[in-house]
Kinemage of the C-alpha trace (Angstrom):
@kinemage 1
@onewidth
@group {chain A} dominant
@subgroup {mainchain}
@vectorlist {calphas} color= white
{ca met a 1} P 19.092 4.185 -56.180
{ca asn a 2} L 18.311 0.626 -55.198
{ca gln a 3} L 15.190 0.088 -57.146
{ca phe a 4} L 13.409 1.171 -60.284
{ca ile a 5} L 10.575 0.278 -62.761
{ca ser a 6} L 10.849 -0.298 -66.319
{ca tyr a 7} L 8.670 -1.001 -69.317
{ca glu a 8} L 9.965 -2.507 -72.529
{ca gly a 9} L 7.601 -2.476 -75.453
{ca leu a 10} L 8.108 -4.797 -76.932
{ca pro a 11} L 11.227 -6.951 -76.768
{ca ile a 12} L 13.024 -8.125 -79.933
{ca lys a 13} L 11.761 -11.663 -79.344
{ca ser a 14} L 8.291 -10.299 -79.562
{ca gly a 15} L 8.720 -8.540 -82.753
{ca gly a 16} L 10.486 -5.453 -81.418
{ca ala a 17} L 7.637 -3.055 -81.433
{ca his a 18} L 3.922 -2.336 -80.838
{ca ser a 19} L 1.878 -2.051 -84.042
{ca ile a 20} L -0.115 1.209 -84.257
{ca asn a 21} L -1.876 0.930 -87.579
{ca lys a 22} L -5.290 2.062 -86.270
{ca met a 23} L -4.251 5.675 -86.669
{ca ser a 24} L -2.592 7.385 -89.638
{ca pro a 25} L 1.270 8.015 -89.174
{ca lys a 26} L 0.559 11.681 -88.571
{ca glu a 27} L -2.112 10.974 -86.073
{ca ser a 28} L 0.289 8.580 -84.250
{ca tyr a 29} L 2.977 11.246 -84.438
{ca ser a 30} L 0.709 13.846 -82.828
{ca lys a 31} L -0.442 11.423 -80.121
{ca ile a 32} L 3.294 10.704 -79.278
{ca leu a 33} L 4.044 14.458 -79.021
{ca glu a 34} L 0.977 14.885 -76.718
{ca phe a 35} L 2.320 12.099 -74.502
{ca leu a 36} L 5.691 13.759 -74.369
{ca asn a 37} L 4.294 17.023 -73.608
{ca his a 38} L 2.597 15.617 -70.621
{ca phe a 39} L 5.233 13.204 -69.326
{ca ala a 40} L 8.609 14.146 -70.731
{ca asp a 41} L 11.121 16.953 -70.124
{ca asn a 42} L 11.950 16.973 -73.862
{ca gly a 43} L 9.651 16.672 -76.745
{ca lys a 44} L 12.347 17.425 -79.379
{ca pro a 45} L 13.340 14.392 -81.455
{ca lys a 46} L 17.036 13.218 -81.064
{ca ser a 47} L 16.974 12.134 -84.791
{ca ile a 48} L 14.494 12.003 -87.695
{ca glu a 49} L 15.269 9.797 -90.713
{ca leu a 50} L 13.549 9.386 -93.986
{ca ile a 51} L 14.194 5.909 -95.484
{ca leu a 52} L 13.453 4.656 -99.060
{ca tyr a 53} L 13.898 0.871 -99.231
{ca gln a 54} L 14.532 -1.220 -102.273
{ca ser a 55} L 11.978 -3.849 -102.844
{ca gln a 56} L 13.183 -7.136 -101.999
{ca asn a 57} L 10.556 -8.793 -104.169
{ca lys a 58} L 11.091 -6.293 -107.044
{ca glu a 59} L 7.496 -5.132 -106.662
{ca tyr a 60} L 8.431 -1.529 -107.298
{ca ser a 61} L 11.245 0.515 -108.681
{ca thr a 62} L 13.031 3.133 -106.437
{ca leu a 63} L 14.308 4.888 -109.291
{ca lys a 64} L 10.729 6.413 -109.837
{ca phe a 65} L 11.065 8.161 -106.450
{ca leu a 66} L 14.786 8.952 -105.969
{ca pro a 67} L 15.027 12.090 -108.106
{ca lys a 68} L 12.114 13.731 -106.490
{ca leu a 69} L 13.250 12.913 -103.016
{ca cys a 70} L 16.769 14.205 -103.707
{ca leu a 71} L 15.257 17.443 -105.061
{ca thr a 72} L 13.305 17.880 -101.845
{ca phe a 73} L 15.650 16.635 -99.227
{ca gly a 74} L 19.127 16.559 -100.743
{ca ile a 75} L 21.641 13.733 -101.376
{ca pro a 76} L 20.950 10.583 -99.349
{ca lys a 77} L 23.126 8.162 -97.801
{ca leu a 78} L 23.143 4.642 -99.559
{ca lys a 79} L 23.188 1.753 -97.121
{ca phe a 80} L 23.454 -1.914 -97.481
{ca asp a 81} L 23.287 -4.208 -94.404
{ca gly a 82} L 23.779 -7.396 -96.219
{ca leu a 83} L 20.069 -7.908 -96.838
{ca phe a 84} L 18.562 -4.613 -97.448
{ca ile a 85} L 19.515 -1.663 -99.685
{ca asn a 86} L 17.986 1.712 -98.647
{ca trp a 87} L 18.561 5.387 -99.068
{ca ser a 88} L 18.349 7.698 -96.122
{ca trp a 89} L 17.955 11.390 -95.352
{ca lys a 90} L 18.469 13.110 -92.171
{ca ile a 91} L 15.359 15.398 -91.606
{ca ser a 92} L 14.965 18.641 -89.552
{ca glu a 93} L 11.803 19.255 -87.711
{ca lys a 94} L 10.981 22.208 -90.153
{ca asn a 95} L 10.470 19.561 -92.862
{ca ile a 96} L 8.114 17.394 -90.881
{ca glu a 97} L 4.951 18.327 -93.010
{ca lys a 98} L 6.962 17.501 -96.229
{ca val a 99} L 8.064 13.992 -95.103
{ca phe a 100} L 4.420 13.164 -93.948
{ca asp a 101} L 3.367 14.112 -97.295
{ca thr a 102} L 6.113 11.833 -98.806
{ca ile a 103} L 5.014 8.777 -96.993
{ca lys a 104} L 1.583 9.102 -98.424
{ca leu a 105} L 3.228 7.635 -101.577
{ca asn a 106} L 2.995 4.224 -99.664
{ca asn a 107} L -0.694 4.199 -100.266
{ca asn a 108} L 0.017 3.511 -103.963
{ca leu a 109} L 2.878 1.122 -103.441
{ca pro a 110} L 2.649 -2.676 -102.911
{ca glu a 111} L 3.656 -4.047 -99.423
{ca asp a 112} L 7.169 -5.176 -99.023
{ca ile a 113} L 9.311 -6.571 -96.093
{ca leu a 114} L 10.308 -2.939 -95.090
{ca gly a 115} L 8.937 0.455 -96.086
{ca pro a 116} L 8.664 1.083 -98.936
{ca ile a 117} L 9.132 4.464 -97.403
{ca ser a 118} L 9.319 5.291 -93.721
{ca ile a 119} L 10.061 8.117 -91.230
{ca asn a 120} L 12.001 7.038 -88.136
{ca phe a 121} L 11.810 9.194 -85.089
{ca leu a 122} L 13.898 8.803 -81.911
{ca trp a 123} L 13.209 10.534 -78.691
{ca asn a 124} L 15.394 10.352 -75.547
{ca phe a 125} L 14.012 12.050 -72.382
{ca his a 126} L 13.581 12.000 -68.580
{ca phe a 127} L 9.934 11.617 -67.062
{ca lys a 128} L 8.304 14.586 -65.369
{ca asp a 129} L 5.127 14.965 -63.139
{ca pro a 130} L 2.261 15.910 -65.619
{ca ile a 131} L 0.729 18.134 -62.963
{ca thr a 132} L 3.640 20.033 -61.410
{ca his a 133} L 5.952 19.672 -64.529
{ca gln a 134} L 8.858 18.806 -62.109
{ca ile a 135} L 11.326 16.195 -63.497
{ca leu a 136} L 11.138 13.095 -61.338
{ca pro a 137} L 14.214 12.800 -59.184
{ca asn a 138} L 17.072 10.455 -59.431
{ca gln a 139} L 16.621 9.369 -62.995
{ca lys a 140} L 20.338 9.859 -63.680
{ca leu a 141} L 21.029 7.236 -61.135
{ca ile a 142} L 19.128 4.632 -62.992
{ca pro a 143} L 21.586 2.273 -64.562
{ca glu a 144} L 21.966 1.902 -68.409
{ca leu a 145} L 21.372 -1.781 -68.714
{ca asp a 146} L 22.133 -1.607 -72.542
{ca ser a 147} L 24.822 0.973 -73.604
{ca arg a 148} L 22.843 1.301 -76.932
{ca ile a 149} L 19.605 2.418 -75.249
{ca lys a 150} L 19.432 5.662 -73.159
{ca asn a 151} L 16.925 6.091 -70.359
{ca ser a 152} L 14.094 6.707 -71.403
{ca arg a 153} L 13.239 6.535 -75.002
{ca ile a 154} L 10.578 6.122 -77.797
{ca tyr a 155} L 11.439 4.848 -81.250
{ca phe a 156} L 8.608 5.513 -83.818
{ca ile a 157} L 8.673 4.117 -87.342
{ca ala a 158} L 6.005 5.726 -89.471
{ca ser a 159} L 5.329 3.720 -92.649
{ca lys a 160} L 2.850 1.436 -94.435
{ca lys a 161} L 2.884 -0.607 -91.272
{ca ser a 162} L 3.855 1.737 -88.458
{ca thr a 163} L 5.313 0.682 -85.135
{ca ile a 164} L 6.409 2.099 -81.910
{ca ser a 165} L 9.046 0.604 -79.538
{ca val a 166} L 9.765 2.048 -76.032
{ca trp a 167} L 12.061 1.749 -73.151
{ca phe a 168} L 10.729 3.475 -69.907
{ca ala a 169} L 12.871 3.753 -66.863
{ca leu a 170} L 10.945 5.170 -63.979
{ca pro a 171} L 12.722 6.130 -60.744
{ca phe a 172} L 10.225 4.618 -58.344
{ca glu a 173} L 11.747 2.866 -55.387
{ca glu a 174} L 8.191 2.209 -53.974
{ca val a 175} L 4.949 1.337 -55.479
{ca asn a 176} L 2.334 3.388 -53.534
{ca asp a 177} L -0.677 5.536 -54.542
{ca tyr a 178} L 1.483 8.160 -56.257
{ca glu a 179} L 3.440 5.575 -58.350
{ca ile a 180} L 0.272 3.686 -59.234
{ca asn a 181} L -1.707 6.806 -60.421
{ca tyr a 182} L 1.435 7.994 -62.335
{ca ile a 183} L 1.605 4.668 -64.149
{ca lys a 184} L -2.132 4.671 -64.936
{ca lys a 185} L -2.075 8.062 -66.501
{ca leu a 186} L 0.976 7.090 -68.520
{ca lys a 187} L -0.514 3.985 -69.783
{ca tyr a 188} L -3.768 5.643 -70.878
{ca ser a 189} L -1.852 8.422 -72.656
{ca leu a 190} L 0.076 6.269 -75.009
{ca pro a 191} L -0.932 5.487 -78.599
{ca phe a 192} L -0.707 1.753 -77.968
{ca asn a 193} L -1.891 -0.680 -75.256
{ca thr a 194} L 0.806 -1.686 -72.935
{ca ser a 195} L 1.436 -5.317 -72.195
{ca his a 196} L 1.229 -6.098 -68.460
{ca lys a 197} L 3.750 -8.868 -68.909
{ca asn a 198} L 6.532 -6.367 -69.854
{ca trp a 199} L 6.562 -4.160 -66.770
{ca lys a 200} L 9.445 -5.036 -64.429
{ca ile a 201} L 10.743 -3.947 -61.009
{ca trp a 202} L 14.586 -3.955 -60.808
{ca lys a 203} L 16.448 -4.250 -57.480
{ca lys a 204} L 20.144 -4.085 -56.681
{ca ser a 205} L 21.546 -7.128 -55.117
{ca lys a 206} L 24.069 -7.295 -52.385
{ca asn a 207} L 26.757 -7.787 -55.169
{ca asn a 208} L 25.502 -4.587 -56.784
{ca asn a 209} L 23.923 -6.501 -59.666
{ca trp a 210} L 20.643 -5.543 -60.977
{ca ile a 211} L 18.002 -8.386 -60.836
{ca ser a 212} L 14.524 -8.010 -62.272
{ca arg a 213} L 11.144 -9.517 -61.733
{ca lys a 214} L 7.809 -9.072 -63.357
{ca leu a 215} L 5.556 -6.336 -61.863
{ca asp a 216} L 1.939 -7.116 -62.044
{ca ile a 217} L 0.458 -3.918 -63.427
{ca thr a 218} L -3.160 -4.808 -64.348
{ca phe a 219} L -4.736 -1.624 -63.117
């Protein structure tokens, strides 16, 4: 593996994620599952987390919601990162409908810096051909450029302001008709518009370092 193509949407310096507020959280979730069904070898989330954030501006009280959430989802973990206090629950797929009903509470809550209530989904997967369903070869040979991010992934935050961030690593050592058509189909299956500025092609140097340059994907 001497070359691969990546898409990062969006980098931290650009806000960390694409906004997808044109659809409801549940519609966005369904669209992501549809995408994964066509392009990924695994549509099962690695993790699902329900989070209730304390209001930084004291616009609402979490005490109003905590008892009901505890009765439904069990005892949460209390977290404090120095800025934000929140309560979080690990959610199983069988409770998906319940958590989507829960975040409807956001409709009656004021906006805050985070939340007020969110569901955070993480998927890790390898890409497959949507027609043959064969996994694209050599994906395990793609280097992990960041030890915190596995190839490839989708991170979806369903909330009052929903966002999605992705890291796609495609094992394409050439950019011919197949690769172009694959990326076209991938782009138009996503629940957001990709930024042509964030596609990159990575090549291994003579010193075995990975060097990137922008890949102009305007098709």
